[in-house]
C-alpha positions as CSV (number, residue, x, y, z in Angstrom):
1,M,38.3,87.5,9.8
2,S,37.6,87.1,13.5
3,I,40.3,87.0,16.2
4,L,39.6,83.3,16.7
5,E,39.9,82.6,13.0
6,R,43.3,84.7,12.8
7,K,44.7,82.8,15.8
8,E,43.7,79.4,14.2
9,R,45.5,80.3,11.1
10,E,48.6,81.5,12.7
11,K,48.7,78.1,14.7
12,A,48.4,76.2,11.5
13,E,51.2,78.5,9.7
14,R,53.4,77.9,12.7
15,R,52.9,74.2,12.7
16,Q,53.7,74.0,9.1
17,A,56.9,76.2,9.8
18,I,57.9,73.6,12.4
19,L,57.3,70.8,10.0
20,K,59.4,72.5,7.3
21,A,62.1,73.0,9.6
22,A,62.0,69.4,11.1
23,K,62.1,68.2,7.5
24,E,65.5,70.2,6.8
25,V,66.9,68.8,10.0
26,F,65.9,65.2,9.6
27,F,67.1,65.1,6.0
28,K,70.5,66.5,6.8
29,H,71.3,64.9,10.1
30,G,69.1,61.7,9.9
31,F,66.5,60.6,12.7
32,E,69.0,59.5,15.3
33,Q,71.2,62.5,15.3
34,A,68.5,65.2,14.8
35,S,67.3,66.9,18.1
36,M,64.4,69.3,19.0
37,D,67.0,71.9,19.6
38,M,68.2,71.5,15.9
39,V,64.5,72.0,14.8
40,A,64.0,75.0,17.3
41,A,67.2,76.5,15.7
42,E,66.2,75.9,12.1
43,S,62.7,77.3,12.7
44,E,63.9,80.2,14.7
45,L,61.3,79.4,17.5
46,A,61.8,78.7,21.2
47,K,62.2,75.1,22.0
48,G,59.2,75.3,24.3
49,T,57.0,76.4,21.3
50,L,57.8,73.2,19.6
51,Y,56.4,71.3,22.5
52,L,53.2,73.2,22.3
53,Y,52.7,71.4,18.8
54,F,54.6,68.3,19.0
55,K,55.6,66.1,22.1
56,S,58.7,64.8,20.9
57,K,61.1,64.4,17.7
58,E,59.4,61.0,17.2
59,E,56.0,62.6,17.0
60,L,57.5,65.1,14.5
61,Y,58.8,62.3,12.4
62,V,55.5,60.4,12.2
63,S,53.8,63.8,11.2
64,L,56.3,64.1,8.3
65,A,55.5,60.5,7.3
66,E,51.9,61.3,7.4
67,E,52.5,64.3,5.2
68,G,54.5,62.1,2.8
69,L,51.7,59.5,2.6
70,A,49.2,62.2,1.8
71,A,51.5,63.4,-1.0
72,I,52.0,59.9,-2.5
73,D,48.0,59.3,-2.2
74,E,47.6,62.4,-4.2
75,M,50.0,61.4,-6.9
76,I,48.5,57.8,-7.2
77,D,44.9,59.0,-7.5
78,D,45.9,61.5,-10.2
79,A,47.8,58.8,-12.0
80,M,44.7,56.2,-11.8
81,R,42.2,58.8,-12.8
82,T,42.9,58.5,-16.4
83,A,43.6,54.6,-16.4
84,K,40.7,52.4,-17.7
85,T,41.6,48.8,-17.5
86,I,42.6,47.0,-14.5
87,E,46.1,46.4,-15.9
88,E,46.5,50.3,-16.7
89,K,45.5,51.0,-13.2
90,L,48.1,48.7,-11.8
91,L,50.8,50.1,-14.0
92,A,49.6,53.7,-13.2
93,H,49.9,52.8,-9.4
94,T,53.5,51.5,-10.0
95,E,54.5,54.5,-12.2
96,A,53.2,57.0,-9.5
97,Y,55.0,55.2,-6.9
98,Y,58.2,55.4,-8.7
99,N,57.6,59.2,-9.6
100,F,57.1,60.0,-6.0
101,S,60.2,58.3,-5.1
102,Q,62.3,60.4,-7.3
103,K,60.4,63.6,-6.6
104,H,60.2,63.1,-2.9
105,Q,63.5,61.3,-1.9
106,D,63.3,62.9,1.4
107,Y,60.0,61.3,2.4
108,M,61.2,57.9,0.9
109,R,64.2,58.1,3.4
110,I,61.6,58.6,6.3
111,F,59.6,55.6,5.0
112,M,62.6,53.4,5.0
113,A,63.7,54.5,8.5
114,I,60.3,53.6,9.8
115,H,60.4,50.3,8.0
116,A,63.7,49.6,9.6
117,G,62.0,50.1,13.2
118,A,63.4,53.6,13.9
119,L,60.1,54.4,15.8
120,H,59.5,51.1,17.5
121,G,58.8,51.6,21.1
122,K,59.2,55.5,20.9
123,V,55.6,56.4,19.5
124,E,52.3,55.5,21.0
125,P,51.0,52.1,19.4
126,E,47.8,53.7,18.3
127,R,49.6,56.5,16.3
128,L,51.9,53.9,14.8
129,A,49.0,51.7,14.1
130,Q,47.3,54.6,12.1
131,L,50.4,55.3,10.1
132,Q,50.6,51.8,9.1
133,N,46.9,51.6,8.2
134,A,47.3,54.6,6.0
135,K,50.2,52.9,4.3
136,W,48.4,49.6,3.8
137,R,45.4,51.3,2.4
138,R,47.4,51.5,-1.0
139,F,48.5,48.0,-0.7
140,K,44.8,46.9,-0.3
141,Q,44.0,49.1,-3.4
142,A,46.2,47.0,-5.5
143,E,45.0,43.7,-3.8
144,D,41.5,44.6,-4.7
145,L,42.3,45.5,-8.4
146,I,44.0,42.0,-8.6
147,K,40.9,40.2,-7.0
148,E,38.8,42.0,-9.6
149,G,40.9,41.0,-12.3
150,I,40.6,37.4,-11.1
151,A,36.8,37.7,-11.0
152,Q,36.7,39.0,-14.6
153,G,39.0,36.2,-15.8
154,I,41.8,38.5,-16.6
155,F,44.1,37.0,-14.0
156,R,44.8,33.3,-13.0
157,K,42.4,31.9,-10.3
158,D,45.4,30.1,-8.6
159,I,47.3,33.2,-7.4
160,N,47.3,34.8,-3.9
161,P,46.6,38.5,-4.7
162,R,48.2,39.7,-1.4
163,E,51.3,37.5,-2.0
164,I,51.5,39.1,-5.6
165,V,51.3,42.7,-4.3
166,L,53.9,42.0,-1.6
167,M,56.1,40.4,-4.3
168,V,55.8,43.3,-6.6
169,W,56.3,45.9,-3.9
170,S,59.4,44.1,-2.6
171,S,60.8,44.1,-6.0
172,I,60.1,47.6,-7.0
173,A,61.1,49.0,-3.5
174,G,64.4,47.0,-3.7
175,A,65.0,48.3,-7.3
176,I,64.3,51.9,-6.3
177,M,66.5,51.6,-3.2
178,M,69.5,49.9,-5.2
179,S,69.3,52.5,-8.0
180,S,69.2,55.5,-5.7
181,E,72.2,57.9,-5.6
182,R,72.7,57.1,-1.9
183,C,73.3,53.4,-2.6
184,N,76.6,51.8,-3.3
185,H,75.1,49.8,-6.2
186,T,74.5,52.7,-8.6
187,A,77.3,51.6,-10.9
188,M,75.3,48.4,-11.7
189,F,72.6,50.7,-13.2
190,D,74.9,52.6,-15.6
191,G,73.2,52.6,-19.0
192,V,70.0,51.4,-17.5
193,D,66.9,53.6,-17.8
194,R,65.7,53.3,-14.1
195,K,62.0,54.2,-14.7
196,V,61.8,51.7,-17.7
197,F,63.5,49.2,-15.4
198,V,60.9,49.5,-12.7
199,M,58.0,49.5,-15.0
200,N,59.3,46.4,-16.6
201,I,59.2,44.6,-13.2
202,A,55.5,45.4,-13.0
203,R,54.9,44.3,-16.6
204,V,56.7,40.9,-16.0
205,F,54.4,40.3,-12.9
206,L,51.4,41.2,-14.9
207,E,52.4,38.7,-17.6
208,Y,52.9,36.1,-14.9
209,I,49.3,36.4,-13.4
210,K,47.6,36.7,-16.7
211,A,45.0,33.9,-17.3
212,K,45.7,31.8,-20.3
213,Q,43.2,32.3,-23.0
214,V,41.7,29.0,-24.1
215,E,40.5,28.9,-27.6
216,S,36.9,27.9,-28.4
217,P,36.2,24.6,-29.9
218,K,34.7,26.4,-33.0
219,R,38.0,28.5,-33.4
220,L,40.1,25.4,-33.0
221,S,38.0,23.5,-35.6
222,S,38.5,26.4,-38.0
223,R,42.1,26.2,-37.5
224,A,42.3,22.5,-38.0
225,R,40.5,22.8,-41.3
226,A,42.6,25.5,-42.5
227,K,45.8,23.5,-41.7
228,K,44.0,20.5,-43.6
229,V,43.5,22.6,-46.6
230,A,47.2,23.8,-46.5
231,L,48.3,20.4,-46.5
232,L,46.2,19.2,-49.5
233,T,47.5,22.2,-51.4
């Protein structure tokens, strides 16, 4: 390994060490209370060293959010790889999101803080736009699946795919938040299997958007004849 390669590896390792320390600090103290001094102490690095890698705690927060999005992307891709039908893919998408929310509650808190505007006006608009685009890529994936389902006659033609995705996401995100251990509503979920509950939300929406199957005239005629024979006997 050359000197340059070793230095690059050391830089990458130090960056990851800073992110790991920042994760601990943010998850323990929250975004508002956390500081670069805390991250420096947790990482056992000089505060000045942190600024060589990240300009501010806001940039650190964005980097952790990007790390979380990469993790959820991987889980969704893995889940959808074995799904065959459009409905199976949509359910796999939902299940992966739920599994991520339980496995990585720390990242979920970061996402919720960003949704609540924690970074508004504190991060370069371009960087925040990149983060939003990465997040919306998965929404677009679900939207495209619904559009494909409409084209194949699986789903109703009178629905708005984006509206459906937003409705499902809002319902599922709300259910996950309300049933989390950090929420005051957990008693409401006593005796409720939370994963089954979330998956049933997705299934209800799938039933809602399914196209009604119209029986062919030939089949209707056969059924009418069978009914007539039954009446005569």
